[in-house]
N, C-alpha and C positions, 0 to 999 in steps of 0.2 A: 504494500500500500504506500502511495506517495503522500508525503506531508507537504504543507504549503510552503512555497518559497519564502514567504514572509517569516515563517517560523525558523527556517534554516538560517536566514539572514540574522534573525534575533539571536539564535544560538551561537553563530559565529561572533557576534558582537558581545556575547555574554562575558561576565567576569570570570566565571568558572565553568568547568564541566560538571560541577556539583558533586561529583564522586570524590573529589580531592579537596583538601583545605586550600583556601585562598592564601597566598603569600606574596608579598611584593616588597622586594628589597633590591639591593644592588651589590656590585662585586668589585670594588676596587677604586682606582683613581679616575681622573678625567684627562682630557686632552688640552685643556687650557685653564687658566685660573678660574676657580669656582667661587669667587667672591671672597669675603674677608675671613672665612672660617679657617682655622689651622688645619682641619681635616682636609679641606680642599687644596690648600697650598702644599701639604705633604704629599697628597695623592698626585698632584700635577708634577711635582719634582721627580717622581718615580716613573713617569709615563711619557713616552715620546709622542710626537704628532705625525700623522700619516700625510705629510706634506705632498709627497709624490702622488698618492692616491687622490688627493683633493683636486688635482688637475686632469684626472681621467675624463675621457669623452665617452658618453653613453650612446649606444646604437639602438635607436627606437624602431620597433617593427610592429606590424599589426599583431595583436595578441592571439595566441592559439587557445584551444580549449584548456581549462584548468587541468592540471595533473591530478592523479588520484590523491597525492599528498595534500593538495589544495582543496580536495573535496569533489573533484570530477565535474562533469556537466558539459555544457555547450560553450563555444566561444562567446565572449561578451557581445551583446547586440549593439549595433551602431547607435550612436547618440542622436538626439533630435537634430535634424539638419543633415544627417548622414555621416558625420564625423566618426572615425573609428577610435576605439581604445588602442593605445600603444603600450608595448611592453619592452623592458630592457633589463639588463643586469648590471650591478655595480660591485666592484671589489672593495672589501674592507679588511682590515687586519684581523686575523683570528685572535691575536693577543695584542692589545693596544700597548702593552709594555714592550713589545717587539714590533714596531710599526713597519719595519722592512722585512718581516718574516712571512710566514704562511698567511694566506688570505682566505676569506669566505666570499661566496657569490650571493649577493642579495637581489632577489627578484623585485622589480618595480613595475608599476602601471601608472599611466597618466591619461588624462583627457585635457587637451589644450583649451586655454581660455577662449571664450566666445568673442571677446572684444580685445584683441591684442594691443591696441593703442591705449587702453585703460588698464592693462594688466599690472597687477601689483607684484606677483611672484608665484611661487608654487605653494599650495595649501596641502600640507601633508597630513594624512589621516592614519590613525591607528584605532581599530574597532574593538580591541580587547582580547580576552582570553585569560591569561596569555596563551597563545597557540592558534589564534584565528588567522587565516590567510587574508591579508589586506588586498592582495591581487585579485582574489576571488570575490571578496565582499564588496569592494567599492562599486563595481558594475552591478552587483545584485540590488543595490538601492536605486538603480535606474536614475530617474530625474530628480531624486530628493534633494540633490545639491546643485541643481541647475542655476539657481540664482547666484550661488557662490562662484559658479564657473564663469560668470560674466567678467570677473576681474582676476580670477586665479586659474592656473593649471591645477586641476585636481590630481593629486598624487597619493598613492598608497604603496605598501610594500609588505613582503613577508619578512618579519623580523628573523634574525639569525636563529636557526634551529626549527623554523616553521616552514611548512609547505615546500616551495622550490628554493628556499634559501638554506641549502645544505640541511634539509629537514632531519631532525632526530628520528631514529628508528628504534623501536623496542620490540614488542611482540608481533607475531603474524596475525592475519585476519582471523584464522581459526582459533588462535590462542585468545584473542580479544573477545570473540564470541563466547568462549568458555568463561573468561574473566567476568564479563557482564552478566552471565547467568549465575555467578556465585552469590551467596548471601552476603550483602554488604552491611547487615546489622545482626551479627552473630548473637545467639541466645544461650549457647552452652559451650562447654570446653571443646568439644569436637569442632563446632562451627568456628570458634575463635582460632583454633589451630589452623584450620583451612584458610581463614582470612589472612592470618599472619604469613603463611606459606605463599599465598597468592601475591601479597605485597612484595615479598622477597623475590619471587620469580620475576615480577615485572621489573623491579630495579635491576636485577642481574641481567635481564635481557637488554635493557637500555645500555648498561655498561659494556656488554659484549658487542653490541652492534654500533654504538655511537660514543664509546668511552672517551675518545680524543676530543670530542666537541663539548662534552658536558661541563667542563670548568669555565667555558667562555660564553655561555648563552644567557647570562643574567641580564637584568634590566639596565644596569649601568652601561654595559656594552651596547645594548640596543639604543640607549640615549646617545652614546658616542657615535653610533652609526648614523643616527638622524642628523647630527651636526656635520658629519662628513657628507651626507646626502645634501644638506643645505648648500654646502660649498660646491659640490659637483653640479647641482642644479643652477648655480649662479646667483644665489640669493645672499644678501648681506645679513638678513635676519631670517629666523625661522617663523613661518606662519603655520599654525598647527591646530588640528581638531582631534582631540582624544576622547574616546568613549570607553567607559568601563575601565578595564585594566589600562587602557590607553591614557586615562587620567593620571594614573600612577607613573607611567612612563613619561608623560608630559611634566609632571611635578619634579621627577628626577632630572629631566633635561634642564628645567628652569634653575634648579639648584646648581648643576654643573656649569651651565652656560648662561647666567642671568643677563649678561650684556648682549646676548644673541637672540633673545626672545623678541619677536616682532609683535604679532597679535596671536593670542592662543585662547582656545575655548576647551574647557573640560566639562563633559556631560556624562551623567551617571557615575558619580565620583566615588572612588575608593578612598576610604578613611586612612590616611597615611600614619595615623598615630596608633593604629591597632596592629598587634602582632597576629600570627597565623591563628592562634586559638581565639583571640578576641574577634577577629574578622569572621571566622566560621560561626561563632556564637551570634554575632550580629546578623549574619545571613540566615541563621535559623529563625531569628525573630522577623527578618524581612520577608522570608518566604511564608511564614505563618501569617503575617499581616496581609500579604497578597492573597493567600487562601481564604482568609476571613473576608476580605473584600469580594472575592469571587462568590463565596457561599451566600453572603448578604445579597449580592446582586441577583443570584439565582432565586433566593427566597422571595425577594421583592417582586419577581415576575410570576409568582403564584403557580398556577397549573401549567404555565408555559415552560416551567423548568422541569427537565426530565428526571431530576434526582429526587428521591424521596426525602420528606421532612417538611415540617410546617414552618421552620425558621432556620437561620444560618447554623446554629449549633447542632441541630438534628441532621442537617445536610452534611456537615463536617463529620459528625459521628458515623454517618453511613460510609463516608470515604475511608475513615479509620477502620471500620469494620471490614471493608473490602480488602484493605491492605493486610489485615490480620488473617483473612481467609486465604489470600494469596501466599502468605507465609507458610501455611499448612499445605495448600494444594494449588499450585500454579494452574492457570487456564490456557487454553489454546491461544497462540500468538500468531506468528508468521512462519509458515513452513513448519520445520521441526522445532523451532524455538518457542518456548513457553513464555508467558507473561508471569514473571516472578514478582514478589513484593518489592525487591530492589528496583527492577526495571519499571514497575508501575510508579514508584516514587519518583524516579528520574523523569518519566513521562509527564507526571503531574507538574513537577518543577519546570519542565521545558515549556509547558503551556502557560505558565504564570509570567513568563518574560514579557508578554504583550497582551493587552486586553483584547486585541483582535483574535487571539487564539483561545480565549475563554470558551467559545462554543465548541471547539475541538475537545477541550478538557471535559466539558459537560457530556458530550457524546461518548468520549472515550471511557469515562467512569461508568456511564450507563451501560455501555456494551460489555465492559469487563465484568460488571455485576451479573450480566446475563451469560457469561462464559466465553465471550469473544474479546480477547485482549489485543487484537491486531492494531487498533488505533493507538492505544497507550504505548504499545511496543514501538510503533512507528515514531511516535513523539520522542521516546527515549533514544531511538536510533539517531534522530536528528541532532540531539544534543551530544551524543557519543561519537558523532562523525561517521556513521555507517551508511553507505550507499545502498540502494535497492539491490545491487548485485552482490552484496555481502562483503564489499571491500571498505576499508576504513581510511579516512584521511589521517594525518599525523598529529592532529590536535591534542589527543590525550598524551602522546609521548612528549610533545613540545610543552604542554602545560606542566607536566611533571618536571621536565628538565629545567625550565625557567624558574618555576616556583621554588624548587628545591635548591637551585643555585643561589637564589635570593635568600630564602629564610633559613636561619640557623637553628630553628626549633626542630627537635626530634623527640617524638613521644613514644614511650614504651607502652606495652599492652596494659600494664597496671595503671599507669598515669591516665591513659585514655579511658579506661573503665571508670576511674574515679571521677572523671569529668562528665560522664554521661548524664547523671541526674540534673545537672545545670542545663544541659542541652535539651533534655526532655521537658524541663520547666519552660524553656524558651519556645519550644514547639513540639506539641504532642505528635505531629505528623512527620516533621523533618528533623527533629532533634537527634534521634539515634543515628540517622542517616549521615548527618553532617558531623556528629560527634566522632563516629568511627573513622570518618575521613581524615581526622587529625593524623592518622598513621601513614598518610600518603608519602611522606618523606623519610620515614623511620629508617629504612635500610638503604637510603640513597648513597651512591658511591662518592659523591662530591659534597664537601662541607658547604653549608650556607654561610652568608656573610654577616647579616645582622637581623635584628628582630623587626625593625621598621625602617622604611626609607627616610632619608633626609630630603625634604622638599623646600626647605627655606631658601628664598631667592631674593635677598636684598639687592636692589638695583635693577630688578627686572621690570619690563613693561607690564601693564596690567594684564592679569589672566582672569578671564570670565569663567566662573565656577558655577555650574547649574545642578541643583539637587531636585529630585522628583520625590514628592511625599509618599508615593505608593510604590516605590521601586523595591522589588524583592531581593535583587542580587547585590546592589550597592545602596544600602539604606540611606535615607535622606540626610541623616546626621553627618555623614561623611563629607558632604559639601562644605559645611561650616568648618569642620576640622581642617580640610584642605586649604580653605581660604585663610584661616588663621595661621596655619603652618607656612604657607607661602610668604606671609608677612604683610604688615601694614602698608597700604598703598600698592600692593601687588595683587593679592587675592580679592576678587570682587564677586560676592555671593549673590546668586539669583535663585528663586524658588519656582518650581512648576508643580501645581497641585493636580496630579494626575495619577494614572495607573501604568504599570509596565516598567520596562527597563529603559531609562533614558528619557529625554525631553524633546530634543530637536526633531527626531523622527516620529514623534507622536502626531506631527502635523499642526500642532498648536500655533496659530498665527502670531500670538504675542511673543512666544519663544523665538520663532523664526525671524521675526522683525528685529528683536534685540540682538540675536546672533549676527544677522546680516548687517545691521547697522554698525556693529563693531568691526567685523572682519572686512566689510566692503568700504566703510566710510570712516573707520577709526573712532566711532562714537561709543564710548564706554557707558554701558547702562548704569543707572544709579544703584549703588549697593543696597540690597534688600528688596529689589524689584520682585514682584510676585505675578506670575501668570497662571492661567487656568481657573 
């Protein structure tokens, strides 16, 4: 069964694959002075600058179909007016401490500005993950950014380790199918043992197939890559649109290169003050809030809602009951694959990323309750990066590699079990699921760098930070934290009262006017602006 392209795009832009803990940190120094902090000065002293690579010339060609690592599919459709998307590759140092050493190839995509005479520069997008292919995602949003294209070349890329940028490889498609069928919320000693062994196998497979890359795929290196990209594209300043994890990447960039920030927008904001545990707990609360909003909407529609229950609490109780039943006895899914409790939880989470996919959630839960789990399993596949033909993109591998290179937190089985009650209190539906996810980096072969990223950016141009009050994956509170951490006169907080992950792509005219006014005309919205 096919899922909607909108859901797949939302999944690509999501903060997490939900099966693993969110972690966002960085891994080392930078390539130019990072402002007044001693940490930045020390890091810069130990790191060279890829001056030779900054003068490289890119060869732009009509884009082919996305590779399987990027998610597969058809070549991007021509833009309005008939213009084609163009693709190229850019070399960057594998190790910025050795700028003249081995390189990685970064895949780029662009759409040229509609009005060349009014062109400001290149607007670089990162849609999140970490692990989502920007090369595949930017065209998937079609004309959503056409207004911005009037004065910018729209550019995105696969960050190192992602998609066609020397994508990290871990388990095979067959192994991933088996992995996602495993119980992600073990209830007894035998299930705990299987869960721990599965986590170890995945980490070992990543080390075996991509061990040489793993130390170099962290967020700081991705930020360095963006500054190199800025230079190669010929811009004096970076113009940037970061969504979800892309907000963390943007914050790290601003910290490392505050003098190079031109105009930047951060939408669906990661809280930079939270470590992996705190972030996962916030997500549990965020997804629970989104589920509460969904069940309330369903209850308000009365008999038009397919799910049983006279109010929101009863509808949620029915969903929890379904998950309990699937724990004991999975139902028919797609082909030989069953819909398990874990896959159903993944599918429910996937549909909460956008209010547009709430009808699919309602239908999927209703059908699964009747013994047909195909829709919820298809929703889970969309978030796990599985194509209809059974092949996976590399988003899960890239997510693990980037997150675990960033976060230094490693949780034992005993520590994880001790934290589960707090996660259950945060969310009866998603608590166990996200709590067990804390072990995603436990056996990772590369040490992480820090608990939280430094995004302080004194001297930077204003950065517009947009929080969505109903966001499940990056809860609203993260926007204020990001604005405060960026610093006074830098972070400009804005609120969107809506549902789903992010604000700009909701189509809200107020949000789009504010973002367009800043990126196109340099008009910074008043701090505290509220839309929706």
